[in-house]
N, C-alpha and C positions, 0 to 999 in steps of 0.2 A: 349580325352583331347585336348583342343585348345591351340596351342602354338602361342604366339605373339612376333614377333621379334622386340621389342621396341628398343633394344640397337643399332641395325644397322641403323634404321631410324633416331634416335636421333643424333647419331654420324655424319651422313651425313649432317644433317642440321647444326650442330655445326661447322663442317669443312667449310661449305659454308660461314657461318657468319664470321668465322675467316679469310677466304680468302678475302672476300669483305672488311673487316675491314683493312686488311693488304694493299690491293690495294689502298683503300681510303687514308690511312696514307701516302703511298708513293706518291700518286698524290698530296696530300696537300703540302708536302715538295717540290715536283717538281715545283708546281705552285709558292710557296713562293720563291724558288730559282730564278725562271724566273723573277718574279716581282722585286726582289732585284737587279738582274742584269740589268733589264730595267731602274731602278732608277739611276744607275750609267752610263748609256749610254750617250754619248755626244749628244748635241742638236745643233741647228743652232742659238742659242740665247746667248746674253750677258745680264748682269744685270747692270743697271745704278743706282747708289746710291749717296746721298749727300757726297761731299768730304770735305776736310779741308778748313778753311778760313784763310786769312792773312790780318791783319790790317796794311796798308801801312804807317800809321802815327807813328808806334812804332817799337819795336824790330822785327826782322824777325823771327816770330814764327808761325808755322802752328798749327791751333787749330782744333782738330778732335772732339771736344765736350767732350769726355771722357779722352782725353790725348792731350799733346802738344809736338811739335818737334821744338827745337831751331835750327835755321839755322845759327845763329851767326851774330852779328852786327845789323844794322838797316835795315828795309825793304827799305827805301829810304835814301840815304846818299849823301853828297857832295853838298847840296843845303840848303840855309837859315842859320839861326843862331842855333848853338847847344843848346843854352839856351831856345829855344822855346819848350814848352811842351803842346801839344794839349790835350784838355779835352775830346774830343770825339774820334770817330774812323771811318775809311773808310775801309771797309772790301772787299777784293777780295773773290769771292766765286767760288768754283770748284765742279766738279763731280768726283766720282770714278767709273771706269768701271771694272766689274769682267768679264774677258775674254780678248782675244787678237785676232789679225788677224789670228793666227794659232790655237787657242784653244777657245772652248766655254764652258759654264757651263754644268755640268751634269743635267740630268732630275730632280733629287730631289731638286737641288738648284733652278732651274727654277720654279718648282712647289711651293717651299717655298717662293720665291721672289714674286710670283703672289699674295700671301696673305699678303705681307708686305707693309704697307702704304707708306714707304719711298723708295720703289724699283720700277723700271720700267724694264719690260722685253722687249728687243728689238732684232729684227733680226740682226745678226752680220753685214750684209752689210750696215745697217743704220749707224753704228758707224765706221766700217772699210771697205773701198772700196774693191771690189773684186780685187785680185792680190797684195794687200799690204802685208807687212811683219812687224814684230815687230820692226826691226831696221829702216825700212823706216818710219813707223808711228812715232817712237820716234824722228827721225830726222826732220820730218815734223812739229811735235808739237813744238819742240825746235825752229825751224825757225820761226814759227808763233808767238811764244812768243817774240822773238827778234824783229820781226816786230811790235808787239804791243807796246813794250817799245820805239822803235824809233818814231812811230807815236804819242805816248803820249807825248814824249819830244817836238816834233815839234808843236803839237797843244797847249800844255801848254806854250811853249816858245812864240808862236804867241800871246796868250792871255796876257802873262806877258809884252811883248813889248808894247801892246796897253795900258797897265797900267803904262808905264814909266820905266819899268825895262830894263837893257841893254841886248843886244843880247847874252851876255856870262852868263846870269843868271843861265842857266842849263848846262853849258859846262862841269861841273865836276859831274853832277848828276849820281848816280848809283842806280839801282833797283835790289834788291835781291829777286828773286821769287822762289829760290830753285828748286824743281823738277816739279813745275807747268808748264804746256805747253799750247799751244793754243793761240788764238788771243783775247779772250773775256775779258781780264783784262785791256784793253787799257783805257777805261773811268775812272776807279778808279785810275789807275796809274797817269793819267793827273791831276785829282783832288788832289791827294796826293802831286804831284810836286808843284802845285799852292799853296796849303796851306802851305807847308814847305817854299817855296820861299817868300811868303808874310808874313809869321809869324802871320797869322790870323786864328782864330778858325772858320773854315767854317761851322762846324756842330752845333756849340753852345752847345757842350757837348753831343749831341745825338750819338747813335751808328747807323751808316748808312752802309749798304752793297749795292753792285750793280754789274752790269755786262754790257757788251756791247763792241763790237769792236769800234775803234775810228780811223777815217782817220786823216791825217795830217791837214786837213782843219776843223776838229772839228765835223764831222758828226758821229753820233752814229749808229752802225749797229747791225743787229740781231745776235743772238748766239744760241747755242743748250743747251739742258738740263736745261731749266729755272725752271721747277718745282722742280727738285732736288736742284738747287741752292737756291731757296727760302726757302726750308726746312733747308738747311745748314745755311743760314743767320739767321733764327729765332732760330735755335738750339744754336747758339753761341751768342745770345743776341741782334741781330739787331731789331730795331723798324721800320726802313724805308728801302725800297729796290728800288734802281734806276734801272729801266728796260727799254730796248730799246722799243720805240714806235712800232717798227716793230715786236716785240714779243707779242704784246697785245692779239692776238688771242689765243696764248698758255697760257698766264696768265689767261685769262677768262675761259679757259677750264680746268685749274688746280685747285687743292685744295690749296688755299693760306693759310698758317699757321695763326692761330689766333694771333693777336697782331702785325702782320706785315703789314705795309702800303706800297702798291706798288705805285711808282711814275713813270709815263711814260715820257721819255725824248727822244728827237730827235737829240740834239746837245750838245756840251760841255757847251756852254753859257746857254742853258736851264737847264742843270744839276746844274750849278753854281747858277742860279736863284732859283732852287728848294732848294738847300742847304741854301740859304739866307732866304727863307721862313721858313724852318725848324728851323734855328737858332733863328729867331725872333718870332717863335710861330705862324706864319700865315699858319698853316697846312691845313685850310679849302680850300685854293686856290690852293693846290698842284694838278698838272695835273694827272688824273687817267686814267687807261684803261677803255674804254667803248665799248659796242657792236656796 
């Protein structure tokens, strides 16, 4: 009689298969756990996104697109006649930065931001200089905002004096910018001060947004985050966007939102001329960025 030990051989193979399956299962969960942990690891990046807008011709309200935050009172007060009611708007545009000098976004947020059309992934040092802190950055941004307001008043005051207004025309003017920091609202602040002081509708009812530093002599300077600011402008309804001529290379390399006309300006007087053309419908002659 021939005896075949099938049971022992079959059991050995079954044990091996169960062993391999068990090891594979543990390996799968180990790899999954490692990948999940890596997704939450900090990176060296921050995310720039479109921030709120502020119409300086109306109440001090930050518009985030899907919600609004009332800062109380008027954006610009203490100048002109209270009875003046502008039909258009002049919007300050801002950016939001996810991250800070001491913290960056985790990997999963950086990866998600890479695929979002309205997000820019930037090395932390591009936004926050090495050695800065949150308190230092906030103080610096607040100081730059106060400088922007001061320069806007000086430049607007100089223009108003050239139009026959007294030197005291803006002596009581106040600008409520809420939590917004930085220097880039100077141009729009000056335009808002001029419109309120003159009591004239500079935009002709159009919704105009813009950005740019402004010197006391009326020179418009470059700013950062212009692609995010254009998205914020169009999101909140602007049809025209005043951009510093010095930022034209960034404008040309960005995706300008559909329906937004970018107008390149170098000076406060140039911006006023552009608003005059917009108000009168002479939009074909508006200066544009070109290669």
